[in-house]
N, C-alpha and C positions, 0 to 999 in steps of 0.2 A: 504494500500500500504506500501511497506517496503523499508529501507535503503537508497545512494548518488553516482555520477559517480565515477569510479575507482579512487582511490587516486593516486597522482603522487609521483615519487621518486626524492628526491632532487639531484641536480648535485653533483658529487663527488668533493671534494676539490683537488686543484692542488697538485701533489706530486713531481713536478720537472722533471718527466719523459718526454722523447721526445713526442711531440704531435703526435697523430695518423693522418690518412688521413683526409683532410678537409671534413666537412659535405657537402652532396649534396645540391644543391640550387634548390628551387622550381621555377616554372615558374613565380610565383608572386614576385620573388626576395627574398623570405625569406628562411632561412635554414630549411631543412626538419628535423623535430624533435627538432628544436632549442627551448631552454627554454627562456622564457621571465619572467618578474615579475609576470605574471599571469599563468605560466605553459607553456607547449608546445603549438605550434600552434593548434594541434589537440584538446587539452584540451580546449583551448580558443574557438574554433569553437563549441564544444559540449556545453560549458557553455552558450554561446550567443544564440545558437539554442534553448536550453532549455528555456531560458528567453523569447525569441521571440515567440516560439510556445505556451508557457503558456499565454502570453499577448494577442496574436492575433489569436490563433488557427493554427493548422498544415497547413491548406489550405490558411490561410491568410498571410503566410510568404513565400517569394521566396529566392532562393539562393543568389540573388544579395543583399538582405537585410542582410542576415547572413554574407556574405562576407564583406559588409560595416562595420558591427559591430566589425569585427576583423581587419579591415584595408587592406583587399585584395579584388581582383575582384571576382565576383560570379563564373565565370568559373574556377578560381584557386581552388575553394573548391573541385573540382573533383579530384584534386591531393591527397586529404585526404579521401574523401568519395565518394561513387558511386552516392549519391544523398540524398535528404531529408529523404527518407525511411530508408536508412542505418544509418543516424544520429539518427532517432527516435529509431530504434532497438538497437543501441549501448547504448543510454541513458537509456532505460527501462530495458534491460537485464543487463546492467552494474550496475545500482543501486541495482538491486536485488542480484547480485553477491556480491556487496560490503556490503550490509546489512547482508547477510548470513555469509560471511567470517568474517566480523567484529564481529558479534555475537559469532561465534564459537571461535574466538581468545580471546574475553573477558572472556568467560566461562572457556577456557583452562588456561588462565593466573590466574584466580581466584583459580582454583583447584591447580595449581602448587604452588601458594603462600600460600596454606592452608586456604584460606578464606572460609567463610560460604556460604551456598546457598543463603542466603539473600543478602550477598555482591555481589554474582554473578548476582543476579536479579537486584540490583542497577546498576551494570555495564551495563547490557543490556538496562535498562531504559535510562541511561545517553547517551549511544551510539545512541539510537533511537531519543532521544530529540535533539541531535546535528544535526542529519539528518533533523528532522522536522523543526528546526529553520533555518538551513543554506541552505537547498535545497528545499524550498517551491515550486519553479517552477516545480520540478520533481514530486511532489505530484499532482499538478494540471494536469501535462502532463499525468501521469499515469491514472488519473480518466477520462480524456477526450479522450485519444488517444490509450489506450491499444488495443482496438478491431481493430485498423488500422494495427497492426503488422501482418506479415505473420504468418500462423498457427504455424510453427515450433518455431518461436521466442516467440509467445504468450504462447505456451506450456512450453518453457524454463522459462519464467517469472513466470508462475504459479507453476512450479516445485520448483523453487528456493524459492518462497514465502512460499510454504508448508513446506519446510525444515526449514526456518527461524521461522515460527510459532511453529513447533514441538520442536525446540530448546528452545523456551520460555516456552512451555508447560512442558517440562521436568524439567526445573529449577523451575517453579512455583509450580509444584507438590512436589518438594523437600522442598520448603519453607512452603507450606501448605499441609501436607500429608493427611489431611482429605478431601481435595478437589478432587472430581472425575476428571479423565482426560478429560471427556466430558465437564464438567463445566469449567475446567481450559482453555480448548481451546476456549470456548465461551468468557471467560473473557479476554483472550489475544487479540482476535479479537476486543473486545470492547475497550480495552486500546489503540490498534492501531488507532481505530477511534478517540479516544480522542486526542492522540498525533498528528495525521495527520490532525487535524483541523486547524493547524497553517496558511494555506493560507487565512483563513477567519478572522484572527485576525485583529483588527483595525490598520491601518497604520498611524493614526493621532498622531502626536507628543504629548507625555505625557498622552495618553489615557490608556497605559498599563505599567507594570513594564519594566525596561530595560531587556536586553537579559538574564543576570544572574538571575534577579528576575523572569522572565518568565520561565526560565529553572527550577528553584527551585519550582515554582508553579506547573508546569506540572509533575515534579517528585513526589511531594507530592500527587497530585491527582491520578497519576497512581498507586502508592503504596496503597493508600486508596481504590481505586477501586478493586484491587486484594485482599486486606484484607477483604473487604466487601463480595467479591465472595466466600471466604472461608467459610462463614456461610450459603451458599446456597447449598441445597441437591437436587439431581435429583428427580423430581416429586413434589417438594415443590412448593407452589404458587410463581410465578415469577422465578422459577428455570429453568435450562437448559434442 
């Protein structure tokens, strides 16, 4: 599974210009689109829905529970989403968009700065590790609930994921030119499996390195796995 919900844009600082028209007010008494310390109300709903769906399953969570998690009534959620199915679709399609777009941006930035393909690969790995450590609920949600999406949304997720994989394959083949495209693709999928294992990491305090240490460990393991794959040739024992 790839990438996190679309990122938010920070509110613009005051310029002293006259204020625009007042924001509309939701039926739950909150401002539509209003930003709080945790983002817009819509972002809060998606974040809490993701956590609850991952913890209790899609069918184990009702709109009242999601509403309570963000401090509004269940029916008020329909001001933002048509229902739970719409939340699930936005979460899974949204994270696939974010991963692909974020990966493309990192590769483009590396090229614009004159960085090497290896540095571009490191940027891709870092971006995926940030997702894997900070959005574990979305990984669980994808694994359990992807087949619940309507066919069109499911196809969108798969298309976006293929684009993300091929972005990695292109960069990996630049770093390891002797590696066949087919083996590179297999290696990329295997590395995603490694990085996306984070929901299974122990939550016991002190059992694992801190976040920075875990990120560094995952990064070194991902690079080592890709370097190891570079020695595999099509048709060789254990090869792709």
